[in-house]
C-alpha positions in Angstrom: -30.4 4.9 -5.1 -26.9 4.4 -6.2 -24.6 7.2 -7.1 -22.8 10.2 -5.7 -24.9 12.2 -3.0 -25.1 15.9 -2.6 -22.6 16.0 0.2 -20.9 19.4 0.1 -17.2 17.9 0.3 -17.5 16.3 -3.1 -15.9 18.7 -5.5 -17.1 19.3 -9.0 -13.7 17.8 -10.2 -14.4 14.7 -8.4 -18.1 14.6 -9.7 -16.9 15.0 -13.2 -14.3 12.4 -13.1 -16.3 9.7 -11.4 -19.9 10.0 -12.9 -21.9 7.1 -12.0 -20.0 4.9 -9.8 -19.9 1.1 -10.5 -17.8 -1.8 -11.7 -16.2 -2.2 -15.1 -16.0 -5.4 -16.7 -14.3 -5.8 -20.1 -15.1 -2.1 -20.9 -18.7 -2.4 -19.9 -19.9 -0.2 -16.9 -22.1 -1.9 -14.4 -23.9 0.9 -12.3 -26.4 -1.3 -10.8 -25.8 -4.7 -8.8 -26.4 -7.2 -6.3 -26.0 -5.0 -3.3 -24.8 -1.5 -2.2 -22.3 0.1 0.0 -22.1 3.6 1.5 -19.0 5.7 1.0 -18.6 7.9 4.1 -16.4 11.1 4.4 -14.4 10.3 7.5 -14.0 13.9 8.4 -17.8 14.8 8.4 -19.2 11.4 8.6 -21.5 12.1 5.7 -22.5 9.7 3.3 -20.7 10.8 -0.2 -22.0 8.0 -2.3 -23.9 4.8 -2.6 -21.9 2.3 -4.9 -23.5 -0.9 -6.3 -21.8 -4.1 -5.4 -21.3 -7.2 -7.5 -21.1 -10.8 -6.4 -19.5 -14.0 -7.9 -21.3 -13.7 -11.3 -19.8 -10.2 -11.7 -16.2 -11.6 -10.8 -16.7 -14.3 -13.4 -17.6 -11.9 -16.1 -14.5 -9.6 -15.1 -12.1 -12.7 -15.1 -13.5 -13.9 -18.4 -12.8 -10.4 -19.8 -9.2 -10.4 -18.5 -8.6 -13.8 -19.6 -9.7 -13.2 -23.2 -7.7 -9.9 -23.5 -4.7 -12.0 -22.3 -5.2 -15.1 -24.3 -6.3 -13.5 -27.5 -4.3 -10.3 -27.1 -3.2 -7.8 -28.2 -1.7 -6.6 -24.8 0.7 -9.4 -23.9 1.7 -9.7 -27.6 2.4 -6.0 -28.1 5.9 -4.9 -28.8 7.2 -3.4 -25.4 7.5 0.1 -27.0 3.7 -0.2 -27.9 3.0 -1.0 -24.2 5.3 1.7 -23.1 3.3 4.2 -25.3 -0.1 3.0 -24.0 1.2 3.5 -20.4 2.4 6.9 -21.2 -1.0 7.8 -22.6 -2.3 6.6 -19.3 0.3 8.8 -17.4 -1.0 11.9 -19.4 -4.6 11.3 -18.5 -3.6 10.8 -14.8 -1.7 14.0 -14.8 -4.7 15.9 -16.2 -6.8 14.8 -13.2 -4.4 15.4 -10.5 -6.3 18.0 -8.7 -9.4 15.7 -8.6 -7.2 12.9 -7.2 -6.2 15.2 -4.4 -9.7 15.9 -3.7 -10.7 12.4 -3.5 -7.8 11.6 -1.1 -9.2 14.2 1.1 -12.8 13.4 0.9 -12.7 9.7 0.7 -9.8 8.7 2.9 -9.5 11.8 5.2 -6.0 12.5 4.2 -4.9 16.0 4.9 -4.8 17.9 1.6 -1.0 18.7 1.8 -0.4 14.8 2.2 -2.8 14.0 -0.5 -1.1 16.1 -3.0 1.9 13.9 -2.8 0.7 10.5 -1.8 -2.4 10.2 -3.7 -1.6 12.2 -6.8 2.1 13.0 -7.5 3.9 9.8 -6.1 1.6 7.4 -8.0 2.7 9.4 -11.3 6.2 8.7 -10.3 5.8 5.2 -10.1 3.8 4.8 -13.2 6.7 6.9 -15.1 9.1 4.3 -13.9 6.9 1.4 -15.0 6.6 2.9 -18.4 10.4 2.5 -18.8 10.4 -0.9 -17.3 7.8 -1.9 -20.0 10.5 -1.2 -22.7 13.5 -2.5 -20.9 12.1 -5.8 -19.6 12.8 -7.4 -16.2 16.5 -7.2 -15.3 17.1 -5.2 -18.5 15.7 -7.6 -21.0 12.8 -9.9 -22.0 15.2 -12.6 -23.2 18.7 -13.6 -21.9 21.1 -16.1 -23.7 22.9 -18.3 -21.2 25.8 -19.1 -23.6 27.5 -22.4 -24.2 27.7 -25.3 -21.6 28.6 -29.0 -21.7 25.5 -30.8 -20.0 26.6 -33.4 -21.3 26.8 -32.3 -25.0 27.6 -28.8 -25.9 24.4 -26.6 -25.8 23.2 -23.2 -25.5 20.1 -21.7 -23.9 17.8 -18.8 -23.9 15.6 -17.5 -21.0 12.2 -15.9 -22.0 10.4 -13.8 -19.5 6.7 -14.1 -20.4 3.9 -12.4 -18.4 2.3 -14.6 -16.0 -1.3 -14.1 -17.0 -4.3 -12.7 -15.3 -3.5 -10.8 -11.9 -6.2 -10.4 -9.4 -5.1 -6.9 -7.7 -6.7 -6.5 -4.4 -5.9 -3.2 -2.7 -6.2 -1.7 0.9 -8.1 1.5 1.8 -5.2 3.5 2.9 -3.2 4.2 -0.1 -5.5 3.1 -2.9 -3.8 5.1 -5.8 -0.2 4.1 -4.7 -1.2 0.4 -4.3 -2.8 0.4 -7.8 0.5 2.0 -9.0 2.4 -1.0 -7.6 0.0 -3.8 -8.7 -1.5 -2.3 -12.1 1.7 -0.6 -13.0 3.7 -3.9 -12.7 0.9 -5.7 -14.5 0.5 -3.4 -17.5 4.4 -3.1 -17.9 4.7 -6.8 -18.0 2.0 -7.5 -20.2 -0.4 -9.1 -17.8 -4.2 -8.3 -17.7 -5.8 -7.3 -14.3 -8.9 -7.4 -12.1 -8.9 -4.9 -9.5 -10.9 -5.2 -6.4 -10.8 -2.2 -4.0 -11.6 -2.1 -0.4 -15.4 -1.5 0.3 -14.2 1.6 2.3 -12.6 3.5 -0.6 -14.0 2.2 -3.9 -14.3 5.8 -5.5 -10.5 6.0 -6.1 -10.7 2.9 -8.1 -13.8 4.0 -10.0 -11.7 7.3 -10.8 -8.8 5.2 -11.9 -10.8 3.1 -14.2 -12.4 6.2 -15.7 -8.8 7.5 -16.4 -7.8 4.3 -18.0 -11.0 4.3 -20.3 -9.8 8.0 -21.3 -6.3 6.7 -22.1 -8.0 4.1 -24.4 -6.4 1.1 -23.0 -7.7 -2.2 -24.8 -11.0 -3.6 -23.3 -10.3 -6.2 -20.7 -6.8 -5.2 -19.9 -8.1 -3.4 -16.6 -11.3 -4.5 -15.1 -12.7 -3.4 -11.8 -15.2 -5.3 -9.4 -16.6 -3.6 -6.4 -17.7 -6.2 -3.9 -17.7 -7.9 -0.5 -16.1 -11.0 0.8 -18.0 -13.3 -1.5 -16.7 -11.5 -4.4 -13.2 -11.5 -3.1 -13.5 -15.2 -2.6 -14.9 -15.9 -6.1 -11.8 -13.8 -7.3 -9.1 -15.4 -5.4 -10.4 -18.9 -6.1 -11.2 -18.2 -9.8 -9.6 -20.7 -12.2 -9.0 -17.8 -14.8 -6.6 -16.0 -12.4 -2.9 -16.9 -12.3 -1.7 -14.5 -9.7 -3.0 -12.8 -6.8 -1.5 -9.6 -5.5 -2.9 -8.5 -2.1 -2.4 -5.6 0.4 -4.1 -5.7 3.7 -4.2 -7.2 6.9 -2.5 -10.4 8.0 -5.8 -12.0 9.0 -7.4 -11.4 5.5 -3.9 -12.2 3.9 -4.1 -15.5 5.4 -7.6 -16.3 3.9 -6.3 -15.1 0.5 -3.6 -17.4 0.6 -5.8 -20.4 1.5 -8.3 -19.5 -1.2 -5.6 -19.1 -3.8 -4.1 -22.3 -2.8 -7.0 -24.1 -4.3 -5.6 -23.5 -7.8 -1.8 -23.3 -6.9 -1.9 -19.6 -7.8 1.1 -17.4 -7.4 0.5 -15.2 -4.5 2.2 -11.8 -3.5 1.1 -10.6 -0.1 2.0 -7.1 1.5 0.7 -7.2 4.9 1.3 -5.8 8.3 4.2 -4.2 10.3 5.2 -3.2 13.9 8.3 -1.5 12.8 11.1 -0.2 15.1 12.8 3.3 15.4 16.0 3.1 16.9 17.6 6.2 18.4 21.3 5.1 18.9 23.5 6.6 21.8 24.8 10.0 20.2 22.0 10.3 18.0 21.0 13.9 17.2 17.5 14.0 19.2 16.6 17.5 18.0 16.9 16.2 14.4 15.3 12.9 15.2 12.2 13.5 17.2 9.8 15.2 15.0 10.4 12.9 12.0 10.1 9.9 14.6 6.7 11.2 15.5 5.5 11.8 11.9 6.6 8.2 11.0 3.8 7.0 13.2 1.2 9.7 12.7 1.3 10.3 9.1 -2.0 9.3 7.4 -3.3 9.0 11.1 -1.1 6.1 11.5 -2.9 4.0 8.7 0.2 2.7 7.2 1.9 -0.9 7.2 5.2 0.9 7.2 4.8 3.2 10.3 7.7 3.0 12.7 5.4 2.7 16.0 7.9 1.3 18.2 10.5 3.9 19.3 13.6 2.5 21.1 15.6 5.2 23.1 18.9 4.9 24.9 17.8 4.9 28.7 20.2 7.7 29.7 18.4 9.9 27.1 14.8 8.9 27.7 13.8 11.9 29.7 15.4 14.4 27.3 13.6 12.5 24.4 10.2 12.6 26.1 10.6 16.3 26.7 11.5 17.0 23.1 8.5 14.5 22.1 6.0 16.3 24.2 6.8 19.8 22.6 6.9 18.5 19.2 3.7 16.5 19.5 1.8 19.6 21.0 2.7 21.3 17.8 0.9 18.7 15.5 -2.5 19.9 14.2 -5.2 17.5 14.3 -8.2 18.9 12.1 -9.9 19.5 9.0 -8.1 17.6 6.1 -8.9 20.6 3.7 -6.9 22.9 5.8 -3.2 23.0 4.7 -2.1 23.7 8.3 -3.5 20.1 9.3 -0.9 17.5 10.1 -3.4 14.6 11.1 -6.8 13.8 9.7 -9.4 11.4 10.8 -9.3 7.6 10.9 -11.3 5.8 8.2 -14.3 4.8 10.2 -15.8 5.0 13.7 -15.4 1.2 14.4 -11.7 1.4 13.4 -11.2 4.5 15.7 -12.9 2.4 18.4 -10.6 -0.7 17.9 -7.4 1.4 18.3 -8.8 3.2 21.4 -9.4 -0.3 22.9 -5.7 -1.3 22.3 -4.7 1.9 24.3 -7.3 1.2 27.2 -6.2 -2.2 27.5 -2.6 -0.9 27.7 -3.2 1.7 30.2 -5.2 -0.8 32.5 -2.1 -3.2 32.4 0.2 -0.3 33.8 1.1 1.7 30.8 1.0 5.6 30.6 0.5 8.2 28.1 3.9 10.0 28.1 3.2 12.4 25.1 0.2 13.7 23.3 -3.3 12.6 24.0 -4.7 16.1 24.1 -8.2 16.9 23.0 -8.5 17.3 19.4 -11.6 19.8 19.6 -13.5 18.3 16.5 -17.1 18.0 17.0 -17.5 15.3 14.2 -15.4 12.9 12.0 -13.6 9.8 13.3 -10.5 11.8 14.8 -8.1 10.3 17.3 -5.5 12.4 18.9 -2.0 11.1 18.4 -0.2 9.7 21.6 3.1 8.1 22.6 2.6 5.2 25.3 5.3 4.4 27.6 6.0 2.2 30.8 5.3 -0.8 28.6 7.5 -3.9 27.9 8.2 -5.0 24.1 6.1 -8.2 24.8 3.0 -6.3 25.7 0.1 -6.4 23.2 0.4 -2.7 22.2 4.1 -3.4 21.2 3.2 -6.4 19.2 0.0 -6.0 17.4 -0.4 -3.5 14.3 -2.9 -0.8 15.6 -3.2 1.3 12.4 -3.7 4.5 14.2 -1.6 7.5 15.3 -0.3 5.6 18.6 3.3 5.0 19.2 5.3 3.2 22.1 8.6 4.3 23.5 10.9 1.5 24.9 14.2 2.3 26.7 17.3 0.1 26.1 20.5 -0.1 27.7 22.9 -1.6 25.1 22.9 -1.5 21.3 22.8 -5.4 21.4 19.6 -4.9 23.4 18.0 -2.6 21.1 18.6 -5.0 18.1 17.1 -7.7 20.1 13.9 -5.7 20.8 13.6 -4.4 17.1 13.8 -8.0 16.0 11.4 -9.4 18.6 8.4 -9.2 16.4 6.5 -11.4 14.0 6.8 -8.7 11.4 9.8 -7.3 9.6 8.6 -4.6 7.0 10.3 -1.4 7.8 12.7 0.2 10.4 14.6 3.5 10.9 17.8 4.2 12.7 19.1 7.4 13.9 22.8 8.0 14.9 26.4 8.2 13.6 26.2 6.9 9.9 28.8 4.0 10.3 27.2 2.6 13.3 23.7 3.2 12.0 24.6 1.0 8.9 26.0 -1.7 11.2 22.7 -1.8 13.1 20.6 -1.7 9.9 22.4 -5.0 8.7 21.3 -6.7 11.9 17.7 -5.8 11.8 15.4 -8.2 10.2 13.5 -5.8 8.0 12.8 -5.4 4.2 13.4 -1.6 4.3 15.7 0.5 6.8 16.0 4.1 6.8 19.2 5.6 8.3 18.7 9.3 9.6 15.5 9.9 7.8 16.3 8.2 4.6 15.3 9.6 1.2 11.7 9.2 0.3 10.0 6.6 -1.8 11.9 5.1 -4.7 10.2 3.2 -7.6 13.2 1.2 -8.1 13.5 -0.1 -4.8 11.7 -3.2 -3.7 9.0 -3.1 -0.7 9.0 -6.5 1.0 9.7 -7.9 4.4 10.4 -10.6 6.8 8.0 -13.0 8.8 4.2 -12.0 8.6 4.9 -8.7 6.7 5.0 -10.1 3.1 5.3 -13.0 0.7 7.2 -11.7 -2.4 7.9 -8.2 -3.3 6.2 -5.1 -4.8 7.9 -2.5 -7.0 11.6 -2.4 -8.0 13.3 -5.2 -10.1 12.2 -7.7 -7.6 8.6 -6.6 -7.6 8.5 -6.3 -11.5 9.9 -10.1 -11.6 6.7 -11.2 -9.9 4.8 -10.5 -13.0 6.7 -13.0 -15.2 7.3 -16.7 -15.7 10.7 -17.7 -16.9 10.9 -20.1 -19.9 14.2 -22.0 -20.4 14.7 -22.9 -24.1 17.7 -25.2 -24.5 19.2 -26.6 -27.7 22.3 -28.7 -28.8 25.0 -27.3 -30.9 26.7 -30.7 -32.0 
């Protein structure tokens, strides 16, 4: 029977917010379906919900609802101030349910509660506030821009109109479901697009909660739609003739499939995919200041983040000192119950995913690598826990240095010269995120040489809604958030007229 179970980790706040889980098509909730998926608490291995799934027919209904809401309005034709007011209503409702969203991040994803407070509750709010401002401003400061006079071959003038691209299919990964919806749905709402959301089957409850909050905010029917389903539903969504743009976050392998499926209709595609990001400790870097943040950058969220800087590059003369500090710092990291505020690292999302990460490590060890820090027993009797570890004695071309593991495992690679460090950093098919520690001027010079969409110097400054998130190589196509990400939701129309 579908619905929330009697699992002890489901708080009353979560139960009240979610109600009967299901899909929402044009304002109509569907709480039965073609199939069913189980949602598991990764810390306890308990089934916390059984959620109905829909197939291509449900996708078709959702797309038709989004299409009608876009083609017949009123959402895309609203004055920007009206859309801003609607987004602000949604923000107010999100704010009222902050505690439930924190709880949901813990129980559905396994995020430590301290991380969930920021990553799954406060940070999405900050992004939506920025999108509300952008709804009023428009892309690059205006929804229409005059080009002025030009002789081509007669004297003429032009206006550029930025119009919403249409119906957006927003497909999100399991690791940061609220943040990813803030990127995709926030930009779609601000631009005047309508959306069909499809969550990962591993974490559908966050999307149900999101949809309940949108309903509470009284967004017009069809502006937001939710389909919970499997691969057949995903294919139907990306191939649908009613969809104008596909925005996907997930693995490279699935991203390739999405791109092929969307190509049938020559849809606009934005892909945010994987990473194998470098963290360079330059000669003269303050190791005491850099070591703990360097470890946290690949263990936060149990390493289940595309931007994790999992390759740590250390100047060879300082390698032993770095490893000594790393062992001390890693021994202080707490792996445990995500409800405990002392916990730094919670479980991975599923047992099969943990086995996949462990297999990468075992193959590396069989090939001559060694664990140089961490790998102590976590002491948890149940749950999909994996102790963090730093792997050494491995070359940059090894599998464990080139493939995204999505777990709390980093590698340490020594280098002799800064030029060599830059070459190692760039020797990857990815290019999403990077980190550099050292004297500011030199760190900036190195940052300019790294093929990476984002580079943090000496710890950086945290997430910025106004900054783009994109990358080189197989890390992305297009951009999310920031002005560049907002521009993805628009089609530019050039209107030209003669003046004589």
